[in-house]
C-alpha positions in Angstrom: -5.1 6.1 -6.4 -8.7 5.6 -5.2 -10.5 3.5 -2.7 -10.7 -0.1 -3.8 -7.5 -0.1 -5.8 -5.3 -3.2 -5.5 -1.6 -2.2 -5.2 1.7 -4.1 -5.2 3.8 -2.7 -2.4 7.5 -3.7 -2.7 11.0 -2.5 -1.9 10.5 0.4 -4.4 7.9 1.8 -2.1 9.7 1.2 1.2 12.6 -1.0 2.4 10.3 -2.7 4.9 8.7 -4.5 2.0 11.6 -6.6 0.9 9.0 -9.2 0.0 6.2 -7.5 -1.9 2.6 -7.6 -0.7 -0.8 -7.0 -2.3 -2.7 -4.1 -0.6 -6.3 -3.1 -1.1 -6.6 0.6 -0.5 -9.3 2.0 1.8 -8.0 5.6 1.8 -5.0 7.8 1.7 -4.5 9.4 5.1 -4.0 13.2 5.2 -1.1 13.1 7.7 1.9 15.4 7.1 4.8 13.5 5.7 8.0 13.9 3.7 7.6 15.1 0.1 6.6 12.1 -2.1 5.6 9.8 0.8 2.1 8.9 2.0 0.3 7.0 4.7 -2.2 4.5 3.3 -5.0 2.7 5.2 -6.1 -0.7 3.8 -5.9 -4.4 3.9 -3.1 -6.8 3.1 -4.5 -9.3 0.6 -3.6 -13.0 0.7 -3.0 -15.5 -2.1 -6.7 -16.3 -2.5 -7.7 -12.6 -2.7 -9.0 -12.4 0.9 -8.1 -9.7 3.4 -5.5 -11.2 5.9 -4.6 -8.0 7.9 -5.7 -4.4 8.2 -2.7 -2.1 8.0 -1.7 1.5 7.8 1.6 1.8 5.8 4.0 4.6 5.1 5.3 4.4 1.6 6.9 6.3 -1.3 4.0 7.0 -3.7 6.2 6.7 -6.8 7.2 3.1 -5.8 3.6 1.8 -5.8 2.3 -0.3 -8.7 -1.3 -1.1 -9.6 -2.3 -4.7 -9.8 -4.7 -5.6 -12.5 
């Protein structure tokens, strides 16, 4: 993952995302977490591709998918 990547964040990444969102990554935060989990800083992306909310999210890295 690198800055600018567009990710799909769904239930596989965290139960809080029962309804998947698109997320534009700004950076991965270097906070201490559980093994395999990360804090990400970025923007939730709306239907038209625009940023609708800035968010920091705690997710399981293996559950993230790239959106092409």
